[in-house]
Every structure is written in structure tokens, then in C-alpha cells.
C-alpha positions as CSV (number, residue, x, y, z in Angstrom):
1,X,-2.1,18.1,6.6
2,X,-3.1,14.4,5.8
3,X,-6.2,14.1,8.1
4,X,-7.9,16.8,5.9
5,X,-8.2,14.2,2.9
6,X,-11.6,12.8,2.3
7,X,-12.5,9.5,3.8
8,X,-12.7,6.4,1.9
9,X,-16.0,6.4,0.0
10,X,-18.9,4.2,1.0
11,X,-19.4,2.7,-2.4
12,X,-16.1,1.4,-3.6
13,X,-16.8,2.0,-7.2
14,X,-15.7,5.4,-6.4
15,X,-12.2,6.6,-6.1
16,X,-9.9,6.4,-2.9
17,X,-7.0,8.5,-2.3
18,X,-3.5,7.0,-1.6
19,X,-0.8,9.2,0.1
20,X,2.6,8.2,-1.5
21,X,5.3,7.7,1.2
22,X,7.9,5.8,-0.8
23,X,8.4,6.0,-4.7
24,X,8.9,3.3,-6.9
25,X,12.8,2.5,-7.5
26,X,13.6,4.2,-4.1
27,X,16.2,2.7,-1.8
28,X,15.0,4.9,0.9
29,X,11.9,4.1,3.1
30,X,9.9,7.2,4.0
31,X,7.2,7.2,6.5
32,X,4.6,9.9,7.3
33,X,5.0,11.1,10.9
34,X,1.8,12.3,12.1
35,X,3.2,14.1,15.2
36,X,5.7,16.1,13.1
37,X,3.2,16.3,10.1
38,X,6.0,15.5,7.7
39,X,7.7,12.6,6.1
40,X,11.0,11.0,7.5
41,X,13.5,8.9,6.3
42,X,13.3,5.7,8.4
43,X,15.7,3.3,6.6
44,X,17.9,2.6,3.8
45,X,17.4,-0.6,1.8
46,X,20.6,-2.8,1.2
47,X,22.3,-2.4,-2.3
48,X,20.4,-3.8,-5.2
49,X,17.0,-3.4,-3.4
50,X,14.3,-1.0,-4.2
51,X,10.6,-0.5,-3.9
52,X,8.8,-2.2,-6.7
53,X,5.9,0.2,-6.8
54,X,4.9,3.5,-5.4
55,X,4.2,2.6,-1.6
56,X,1.8,4.6,0.6
57,X,-1.3,4.5,2.8
58,X,-5.1,5.1,2.6
59,X,-5.7,8.1,5.0
60,X,-8.6,7.4,7.9
61,X,-7.8,4.0,8.0
62,X,-6.1,1.6,10.6
63,X,-4.8,-2.0,10.0
64,X,-3.6,-4.5,12.8
65,X,-0.3,-3.1,13.0
66,X,-2.0,0.3,14.3
67,X,-0.9,2.2,10.9
68,X,-3.0,3.2,8.1
69,X,-3.7,0.5,5.5
70,X,-0.7,0.0,3.1
71,X,-1.3,0.4,-0.6
72,X,0.7,0.0,-3.6
73,X,0.1,2.1,-6.7
74,X,0.6,1.1,-10.4
75,X,1.4,4.2,-12.6
76,X,3.7,5.3,-15.4
77,X,6.3,7.2,-13.3
78,X,7.3,7.4,-9.6
79,X,5.7,10.1,-7.5
80,X,7.2,12.0,-4.6
81,X,6.7,11.5,-0.8
82,X,3.5,13.3,0.1
83,X,1.7,13.1,-3.1
84,X,-1.9,12.2,-3.1
85,X,-3.0,10.3,-5.9
86,X,-6.5,9.3,-6.9
87,X,-6.9,5.6,-7.5
88,X,-9.0,2.7,-8.0
89,X,-8.3,-0.4,-5.9
90,X,-8.0,-3.7,-7.9
91,X,-7.1,-6.2,-5.3
92,X,-5.2,-7.0,-2.3
93,X,-2.2,-9.0,-1.2
94,X,-3.4,-10.6,2.2
95,X,-0.7,-11.4,4.5
96,X,0.4,-11.9,8.0
97,X,3.8,-10.6,9.6
98,X,5.6,-12.1,12.5
99,X,7.8,-10.2,14.7
100,X,8.8,-10.4,18.4
101,X,6.8,-13.5,18.6
102,X,3.6,-11.7,17.8
103,X,1.6,-12.3,14.5
104,X,-0.6,-9.7,12.9
105,X,-2.2,-9.2,9.6
106,X,-0.5,-6.7,7.3
107,X,-2.3,-6.6,4.0
108,X,-1.2,-4.6,1.1
109,X,-3.8,-3.1,-1.4
110,X,-3.0,-2.9,-5.1
111,X,-4.4,0.3,-6.8
112,X,-4.1,1.9,-10.2
113,X,-3.8,5.4,-10.7
114,X,-7.1,6.7,-12.1
115,X,-5.4,9.0,-14.6
116,X,-3.1,6.4,-15.9
117,X,-3.4,5.6,-19.7
118,X,-1.1,2.7,-19.5
119,X,-3.2,0.8,-16.9
120,X,-6.7,2.1,-17.9
121,X,-7.6,-1.4,-18.9
122,X,-6.6,-2.9,-15.4
123,X,-9.6,-3.3,-13.4
124,X,-8.8,-6.5,-11.4
125,X,-5.7,-7.9,-9.8
126,X,-6.4,-11.2,-11.8
127,X,-5.6,-9.5,-14.9
128,X,-2.4,-8.0,-13.4
129,X,1.2,-9.3,-14.8
130,X,1.7,-12.3,-12.8
131,X,5.5,-11.8,-12.6
132,X,5.1,-8.3,-11.4
133,X,2.7,-9.7,-8.6
134,X,5.1,-12.6,-7.6
135,X,8.1,-9.8,-7.7
136,X,6.0,-7.8,-5.2
137,X,5.3,-10.5,-2.7
138,X,9.0,-11.6,-3.0
139,X,10.1,-8.0,-2.1
140,X,7.9,-7.9,1.0
141,X,9.2,-11.3,2.1
142,X,12.9,-10.2,1.8
143,X,12.1,-6.7,3.1
144,X,10.8,-7.9,6.4
145,X,13.4,-10.5,6.6
146,X,16.1,-7.8,6.8
147,X,14.1,-6.5,9.7
148,X,14.0,-9.9,11.4
149,X,10.3,-10.2,10.7
150,X,8.5,-13.0,8.9
151,X,6.0,-12.0,6.0
152,X,3.8,-14.9,4.9
153,X,1.5,-14.4,1.8
154,X,-1.7,-15.8,2.5
155,X,-3.7,-15.2,-0.7
156,X,-4.4,-12.6,-3.3
157,X,-7.9,-11.2,-3.2
158,X,-9.8,-9.4,-5.9
159,X,-11.3,-5.8,-5.6
160,X,-14.2,-7.0,-3.7
161,X,-12.2,-8.4,-0.9
162,X,-10.0,-5.3,-0.9
163,X,-13.1,-3.0,-0.7
164,X,-14.5,-5.0,2.4
165,X,-11.0,-4.5,3.8
166,X,-11.0,-0.8,3.4
167,X,-14.7,-0.4,4.9
168,X,-13.6,-2.7,7.6
169,X,-10.6,-0.7,8.4
170,X,-11.8,2.9,7.9
171,X,-12.0,5.0,11.1
172,X,-15.0,6.8,12.0
173,X,-15.6,10.4,11.5
174,X,-15.2,12.6,14.4
């Protein structure tokens, strides 16, 4: 199902597709399981904690954690797990994550739903609401801390940095 989606484009002015795993506002974490070709509930967040934006991944990519590259999507309403949304990438939260004595990069792309009237003006992460961006970073610090991991925000990169990351982590067509 998921692997039939288009590869990320060579020209990053073009759209990318994000598969939503966990909707904004959810206290449940859903993860796509490629062996079972379905979404499964993998954890329940503590009371008072919820995902700040729709959270998903870019198909045909692979980050240092061995998983597809993570993406958060700004849009008016929460989507459902498995929904594919056409987006433009506006930036990246560059981060490292430490667990079991090992440190890896685990960046989060920030994307905007292309069909979003409320966010049509948002073309670069530098124009994003600063408070929202800080809340997202804080969420991932707390979310990882609950799992015994350490999430360290390194910097926030613009859309050109995000586009290089996508190209670098795109798997080759078979």
C-alpha cells in the first residue's frame, strides 16, 4: 500500500507526500507496520499530553534511526492515520536523540498542506509562529524523556536545508 506512493521529487519546488500516522490532538501514537501493511497503536501518552500537529513520514526515505523521515503537517483539521497529504516542506527541526548509550540524528520536517487556505502564506519556517515551533520542540523533548531517551534540538533549518535532507535520505528506486 504505502510503497506505491510516488518517490519524493528531484526538484523540491514540487510537492511531497506525507503519510499521516498520528493525528494532531491524539493521545495515542500510531505507527505504520510495513510487515502487516497497517497502522498499529504503539503507545498511549500520559494525560494532558497530545501531538501538537499531524505526525507522519515521507515514503521512500530512511533516516539514521532506520525509519522513514518524520514530518509534521500544518493544516486546519486533524487527518486520520493512513491519510496521504500533498504538502510543501517549509523547514526542518534538526535534532539528535540519545537512547541506550547511542546518539543518532532524528530530524523532523515541517510541512504545510498544499490545499490549506489558512496556511497558504506560509512558505518558510522562519515565518512560522515562534510559540508553536517552541511548543513542538518542547513536546519532542518531553515525549522522548518519557521513553528514557534524550532529544536535543540542534537548530532549525529553512526549506533549502529540509530539501537537502529529503534528497539525501531518499531511497533509490528498485
